[in-house]
Backbone as CSV, one residue per row, in Angstrom:
resi,resn,N_x,N_y,N_z,CA_x,CA_y,CA_z,C_x,C_y,C_z
1,UNK,26.691,-31.924,-82.643,26.237,-33.102,-83.565,26.703,-32.873,-85.164
2,UNK,26.687,-31.777,-85.510,27.366,-32.015,-86.607,29.037,-32.239,-86.665
3,UNK,29.544,-31.476,-85.754,30.807,-31.886,-85.796,31.441,-33.317,-85.510
4,UNK,30.456,-34.144,-85.019,30.696,-35.106,-84.451,30.416,-36.191,-85.834
5,UNK,29.428,-36.064,-86.527,28.913,-36.382,-87.874,30.170,-36.207,-88.682
6,UNK,30.582,-35.173,-88.959,31.666,-34.943,-89.462,33.027,-35.571,-89.255
7,UNK,33.201,-35.552,-88.142,34.552,-36.518,-87.625,34.332,-38.030,-87.942
8,UNK,33.122,-38.474,-87.388,32.919,-40.002,-88.013,33.109,-40.260,-89.571
9,UNK,33.068,-39.220,-90.177,32.795,-39.456,-91.541,34.259,-39.264,-91.862
10,UNK,35.232,-38.475,-91.640,36.339,-37.989,-91.897,37.311,-39.063,-91.121
11,UNK,37.004,-40.019,-90.239,37.562,-40.623,-89.501,38.313,-41.903,-90.367
12,UNK,37.468,-42.550,-91.042,38.190,-43.546,-92.016,39.264,-42.881,-92.962
13,UNK,39.309,-41.765,-93.690,40.155,-41.218,-94.224,41.493,-40.943,-93.511
14,UNK,41.329,-40.242,-92.295,42.037,-39.664,-91.287,43.302,-41.257,-91.106
15,UNK,42.658,-42.218,-90.540,43.106,-43.286,-90.386,44.232,-43.965,-91.502
16,UNK,43.158,-44.131,-92.793,43.960,-45.060,-94.110,45.213,-43.935,-94.275
17,UNK,45.101,-42.442,-94.156,46.159,-41.531,-94.574,47.615,-41.955,-94.191
18,UNK,47.584,-42.330,-92.609,48.545,-42.467,-91.826,49.541,-43.701,-92.706
19,UNK,48.893,-44.578,-93.332,49.148,-46.024,-93.782,49.816,-45.712,-95.218
20,UNK,49.565,-44.714,-96.044,50.254,-44.542,-97.380,51.739,-44.462,-97.075
21,UNK,52.264,-45.033,-98.508,53.723,-44.882,-98.299,54.218,-45.368,-99.902
22,UNK,55.497,-45.328,-99.358,56.318,-45.868,-100.630,56.759,-47.368,-100.356
23,UNK,57.033,-48.207,-101.542,57.155,-49.581,-101.137,58.416,-50.042,-101.808
24,UNK,59.478,-50.508,-101.683,60.745,-51.126,-102.241,61.048,-52.658,-102.158
25,UNK,61.557,-53.132,-102.947,61.791,-54.447,-102.948,63.371,-54.884,-103.282
26,UNK,64.075,-53.643,-103.067,65.575,-53.972,-103.550,66.418,-52.842,-102.357
27,UNK,65.907,-52.306,-101.238,66.320,-51.586,-100.518,67.330,-52.087,-99.166
28,UNK,67.876,-51.702,-98.455,68.852,-52.464,-97.814,68.133,-53.390,-96.473
29,UNK,67.099,-52.781,-95.630,66.361,-53.741,-95.089,65.729,-54.825,-96.058
30,UNK,65.048,-54.832,-97.044,64.673,-55.890,-97.708,65.748,-56.877,-97.929
31,UNK,66.891,-56.356,-98.454,67.929,-56.911,-98.673,68.675,-58.113,-97.486
32,UNK,68.509,-57.185,-96.383,69.012,-57.813,-95.452,67.864,-59.136,-94.807
33,UNK,66.689,-58.953,-94.850,65.701,-59.817,-94.683,65.809,-61.038,-95.830
34,UNK,66.090,-60.610,-97.203,66.196,-62.173,-98.255,67.432,-62.693,-97.639
35,UNK,68.641,-62.016,-97.230,69.814,-62.883,-97.358,69.480,-63.612,-95.972
36,UNK,68.587,-63.555,-94.871,68.379,-64.290,-93.709,67.564,-65.614,-94.324
37,UNK,66.525,-64.764,-94.861,65.547,-66.356,-95.614,66.496,-67.199,-96.291
38,UNK,67.306,-66.743,-97.202,68.301,-67.622,-98.167,69.034,-68.448,-97.439
39,UNK,69.620,-67.851,-95.976,70.484,-68.753,-95.069,69.550,-69.829,-94.125
40,UNK,68.552,-69.129,-93.754,67.662,-70.218,-92.946,67.539,-71.508,-93.529
41,UNK,66.945,-72.150,-94.647,67.501,-73.498,-95.078,68.620,-74.211,-94.634
42,UNK,69.727,-73.481,-94.815,71.240,-73.868,-94.846,71.477,-74.180,-93.157
43,UNK,70.127,-73.595,-92.103,70.449,-73.756,-90.815,71.878,-72.968,-90.482
44,UNK,71.464,-71.433,-91.039,72.601,-70.444,-90.635,71.628,-69.381,-89.847
45,UNK,71.818,-69.113,-88.814,70.802,-67.828,-88.260,71.888,-66.524,-88.106
46,UNK,73.145,-66.825,-88.540,74.256,-65.723,-88.456,73.652,-63.875,-89.000
47,UNK,72.524,-63.939,-89.781,72.174,-62.767,-90.130,71.237,-62.219,-89.044
48,UNK,70.516,-62.950,-88.105,69.499,-62.293,-87.143,70.059,-61.249,-86.243
49,UNK,71.637,-61.048,-85.943,72.382,-60.490,-85.398,72.443,-59.186,-86.042
50,UNK,72.415,-59.040,-87.304,72.327,-57.680,-88.284,70.893,-57.229,-88.354
51,UNK,69.986,-57.936,-88.220,68.671,-57.627,-88.268,68.092,-57.122,-86.708
52,UNK,68.289,-57.801,-85.928,67.627,-57.218,-84.657,68.504,-56.656,-83.533
53,UNK,67.894,-56.113,-82.884,68.533,-55.321,-81.725,68.525,-56.377,-80.246
54,UNK,69.354,-56.488,-79.217,69.172,-57.546,-78.576,67.914,-57.512,-77.723
55,UNK,67.315,-56.079,-77.343,66.282,-55.479,-76.773,64.938,-56.270,-77.812
56,UNK,65.207,-56.632,-78.997,63.819,-56.782,-79.758,62.867,-57.825,-79.555
57,UNK,61.654,-57.879,-79.849,60.286,-58.593,-79.312,60.337,-58.923,-80.610
58,UNK,60.449,-60.412,-80.743,59.779,-61.379,-81.888,58.020,-62.050,-81.646
59,UNK,57.291,-61.464,-82.100,55.997,-62.066,-81.716,55.547,-63.214,-82.869
60,UNK,55.934,-64.457,-82.387,55.500,-65.696,-83.011,53.868,-66.350,-82.696
61,UNK,53.072,-66.085,-83.718,51.710,-66.554,-83.452,51.357,-66.202,-82.188
62,UNK,51.618,-65.034,-81.527,51.216,-64.617,-80.113,52.277,-64.651,-78.979
63,UNK,53.089,-65.319,-78.911,53.782,-65.770,-78.283,55.125,-65.103,-78.330
64,UNK,55.480,-64.263,-77.488,56.935,-63.015,-77.639,57.885,-63.596,-77.141
65,UNK,59.030,-63.955,-77.972,60.378,-64.141,-77.574,61.519,-63.019,-78.016
66,UNK,62.522,-63.572,-77.787,63.732,-62.872,-78.295,64.395,-63.130,-79.449
67,UNK,65.507,-62.270,-80.059,66.082,-62.805,-80.900,67.019,-64.044,-81.145
68,UNK,67.430,-64.228,-79.462,68.111,-65.477,-79.318,67.273,-66.574,-79.644
69,UNK,66.112,-66.402,-78.608,64.943,-67.989,-79.022,64.539,-67.983,-80.506
70,UNK,64.771,-66.757,-81.206,64.244,-67.172,-82.471,65.466,-67.826,-83.333
71,UNK,66.674,-67.769,-82.869,67.781,-68.399,-83.529,67.591,-69.840,-83.163
72,UNK,67.658,-70.174,-81.746,67.334,-71.516,-81.581,65.891,-72.192,-82.041
73,UNK,65.305,-71.413,-81.975,63.661,-72.286,-83.051,64.070,-72.349,-84.384
74,UNK,64.727,-71.479,-84.745,65.048,-71.878,-86.404,65.732,-72.845,-86.444
75,UNK,66.862,-73.160,-85.264,68.043,-74.433,-85.517,67.224,-75.531,-85.229
76,UNK,66.363,-75.540,-84.172,65.562,-76.712,-83.603,64.742,-77.429,-85.093
77,UNK,64.366,-76.567,-85.946,63.662,-76.891,-87.098,64.767,-77.976,-87.959
78,UNK,65.795,-77.501,-87.794,66.601,-78.634,-88.528,66.909,-80.014,-87.963
79,UNK,66.626,-79.676,-86.737,66.932,-81.027,-85.709,65.726,-82.470,-85.994
80,UNK,64.412,-81.503,-86.710,63.339,-82.448,-86.724,62.733,-82.730,-88.181
81,UNK,63.513,-81.781,-88.910,63.008,-81.901,-90.201,63.848,-81.714,-91.279
82,UNK,63.568,-82.293,-92.238,64.524,-82.562,-93.479,64.088,-81.819,-94.559
83,UNK,64.801,-81.397,-95.830,64.281,-80.756,-97.019,63.431,-79.328,-96.883
84,UNK,63.887,-78.719,-95.545,63.329,-77.327,-95.241,63.263,-76.178,-96.585
85,UNK,62.658,-76.024,-96.739,62.226,-74.745,-98.109,61.743,-73.786,-97.570
86,UNK,62.374,-72.445,-98.028,61.390,-71.279,-97.802,61.326,-70.222,-98.949
87,UNK,60.109,-70.561,-99.877,60.045,-70.050,-100.756,59.100,-68.403,-100.732
88,UNK,59.756,-67.621,-101.228,59.228,-66.260,-101.051,58.128,-65.830,-102.244
89,UNK,57.205,-65.119,-101.996,56.300,-64.760,-103.122,56.488,-63.506,-103.149
90,UNK,56.894,-62.489,-102.039,57.124,-61.486,-101.677,57.807,-61.156,-100.802
91,UNK,58.832,-59.764,-100.910,59.627,-59.270,-99.681,59.871,-57.846,-100.184
92,UNK,59.082,-56.926,-99.468,59.393,-55.669,-99.473,59.288,-54.880,-98.360
93,UNK,59.911,-53.907,-98.387,59.667,-52.386,-97.060,59.190,-51.283,-97.963
94,UNK,58.452,-51.366,-96.819,57.566,-50.069,-97.138,57.690,-48.970,-95.902
95,UNK,57.932,-47.734,-96.405,58.215,-46.447,-95.883,56.839,-45.788,-95.583
96,UNK,55.854,-45.817,-94.725,54.775,-45.362,-94.485,54.768,-43.676,-93.907
97,UNK,53.748,-43.054,-93.969,53.801,-41.503,-94.193,53.797,-41.147,-92.385
98,UNK,53.308,-42.200,-91.479,53.243,-41.915,-90.129,54.869,-42.323,-90.002
99,UNK,55.825,-42.261,-90.685,57.305,-42.271,-89.982,57.660,-43.976,-89.774
100,UNK,56.394,-44.622,-89.889,57.261,-46.131,-89.535,57.570,-46.878,-90.807
101,UNK,58.937,-47.621,-90.431,59.303,-48.622,-91.678,59.045,-49.735,-91.592
102,UNK,58.325,-50.902,-92.336,58.017,-52.335,-92.098,58.373,-53.108,-93.388
103,UNK,59.406,-54.055,-93.186,59.271,-55.212,-94.135,58.317,-56.325,-94.085
104,UNK,57.715,-56.913,-95.153,57.028,-57.737,-94.796,57.241,-58.669,-95.929
105,UNK,57.351,-59.869,-95.684,57.294,-61.211,-96.300,56.422,-62.298,-96.297
106,UNK,55.682,-62.525,-97.283,54.982,-63.521,-97.874,55.493,-64.681,-98.542
107,UNK,55.581,-66.115,-97.826,56.292,-67.028,-98.453,55.458,-68.496,-98.243
108,UNK,56.265,-69.374,-98.671,55.777,-70.713,-98.126,56.770,-71.165,-97.764
109,UNK,56.389,-71.952,-96.574,57.815,-72.913,-95.807,57.341,-74.398,-95.943
110,UNK,58.689,-75.106,-96.225,57.947,-76.471,-96.558,59.123,-77.568,-95.839
111,UNK,59.011,-78.835,-95.349,60.034,-79.739,-94.985,58.942,-80.998,-94.903
112,UNK,60.082,-82.304,-94.434,59.617,-83.363,-94.090,60.098,-83.712,-92.737
113,UNK,59.004,-84.139,-92.020,59.412,-84.696,-90.844,60.258,-85.769,-90.623
114,UNK,61.271,-85.853,-89.701,62.315,-86.577,-89.808,61.828,-88.283,-89.147
115,UNK,60.855,-88.280,-88.271,60.109,-88.936,-87.420,58.637,-89.487,-88.585
116,UNK,58.051,-88.701,-88.583,56.667,-89.004,-88.950,56.964,-89.194,-90.733
117,UNK,57.936,-88.768,-91.085,58.014,-88.547,-92.961,56.716,-88.105,-93.736
118,UNK,55.917,-87.235,-92.649,55.017,-86.432,-93.521,55.709,-85.012,-93.835
119,UNK,55.189,-84.494,-94.940,55.555,-83.081,-95.584,54.008,-82.200,-95.577
120,UNK,54.857,-80.840,-95.652,53.953,-79.934,-95.188,54.192,-78.864,-96.128
121,UNK,53.666,-77.801,-96.509,53.824,-76.600,-97.242,53.071,-75.302,-96.629
122,UNK,53.427,-74.570,-95.876,52.602,-73.632,-94.837,52.690,-72.125,-95.401
123,UNK,51.963,-71.360,-95.608,51.801,-70.008,-96.124,52.563,-69.209,-94.743
124,UNK,53.631,-68.727,-95.012,53.780,-67.788,-93.954,53.942,-66.044,-94.048
125,UNK,53.635,-65.205,-93.167,53.634,-63.996,-93.496,54.415,-63.434,-92.035
126,UNK,55.269,-62.535,-92.438,56.724,-62.166,-91.510,56.594,-60.720,-91.727
127,UNK,56.338,-60.083,-90.561,56.502,-58.438,-90.760,57.867,-57.705,-89.565
128,UNK,58.668,-56.905,-90.127,59.044,-56.292,-89.262,59.577,-54.838,-89.532
129,UNK,59.265,-54.633,-88.209,59.354,-52.901,-87.939,60.751,-52.454,-87.473
130,UNK,61.205,-51.474,-88.024,62.356,-51.198,-88.258,62.679,-50.004,-87.262
131,UNK,63.760,-49.808,-86.721,63.937,-48.538,-86.051,65.475,-48.375,-86.856
132,UNK,65.511,-47.159,-87.185,66.811,-47.104,-88.259,67.143,-48.647,-89.010
133,UNK,68.279,-48.928,-88.545,68.634,-50.011,-89.179,68.648,-51.592,-88.674
134,UNK,67.874,-51.519,-87.852,67.554,-52.715,-86.949,65.771,-52.811,-86.499
135,UNK,65.565,-54.051,-86.642,64.237,-54.140,-86.266,63.802,-54.154,-84.682
136,UNK,63.116,-53.593,-84.600,62.785,-53.614,-83.159,61.793,-54.507,-82.388
137,UNK,60.949,-54.722,-83.543,59.955,-56.059,-83.309,59.603,-56.585,-84.492
138,UNK,59.236,-57.951,-84.695,58.331,-58.422,-85.905,57.258,-59.426,-85.394
139,UNK,56.381,-59.754,-86.307,55.403,-60.886,-85.988,55.633,-61.558,-87.220
140,UNK,55.463,-63.000,-86.495,55.350,-63.976,-87.535,54.384,-65.157,-87.299
141,UNK,53.492,-65.133,-88.757,52.145,-65.736,-88.349,52.014,-67.015,-89.523
142,UNK,52.195,-68.112,-89.014,51.777,-69.459,-89.575,51.063,-70.165,-88.772
143,UNK,50.658,-71.291,-89.726,49.746,-72.441,-88.850,50.477,-73.164,-88.216
144,UNK,50.960,-73.452,-87.022,52.088,-74.185,-86.611,51.464,-75.707,-86.231
145,UNK,50.322,-76.242,-86.775,49.944,-77.569,-86.496,50.553,-78.802,-87.051
146,UNK,51.376,-78.543,-88.084,52.336,-79.402,-88.515,53.972,-79.206,-87.445
147,UNK,54.339,-78.353,-87.520,55.508,-78.040,-86.775,55.055,-78.702,-85.224
148,UNK,54.397,-78.372,-84.579,53.576,-78.822,-83.191,53.596,-80.271,-83.153
149,UNK,52.958,-80.928,-84.375,52.748,-82.482,-84.146,54.151,-83.194,-84.722
150,UNK,55.145,-82.436,-85.203,56.328,-83.167,-85.403,57.251,-83.290,-83.921
151,UNK,57.181,-81.869,-83.354,57.550,-81.536,-81.947,57.144,-82.779,-81.148
152,UNK,56.066,-82.935,-80.979,55.525,-83.919,-80.117,56.132,-85.253,-80.279
153,UNK,56.387,-85.511,-81.584,57.192,-86.800,-81.926,58.408,-87.080,-81.724
154,UNK,59.134,-85.636,-81.319,60.375,-85.615,-80.587,60.534,-85.542,-79.280
155,UNK,59.673,-85.389,-78.503,59.765,-85.069,-77.350,60.234,-86.549,-76.309
């Protein structure tokens, strides 16, 4: 019983220790992501091939897509929205003690619907897990309500 109690008391410490690490906002991975974020409002997805492997999985709000699908998704935004902006609040890469490397982006996406003429500013969180210098998986989290409403007007 004493061993179980000790393990239970140490469990939070053991779990949190693996996620300690060092962050950088100017390493090569962060710069690669920043370049894509700068190009996205210009409808330029050329940087995605430098970020992702062909086999990478991109989880967009629970739906897993390929990097090619992501490029099409981003390009589609420019067909139904005007004045797309991507304002980054933070973009940093963390090298954790458990060996994982992640780049995290916190930003604001904004645009105006071409048909609805409605505007929105949506908080976005993106996370890219790296395998060497390519992202093997990524997670994009945002409220899709505005995008979905404009998509419905364009069907």
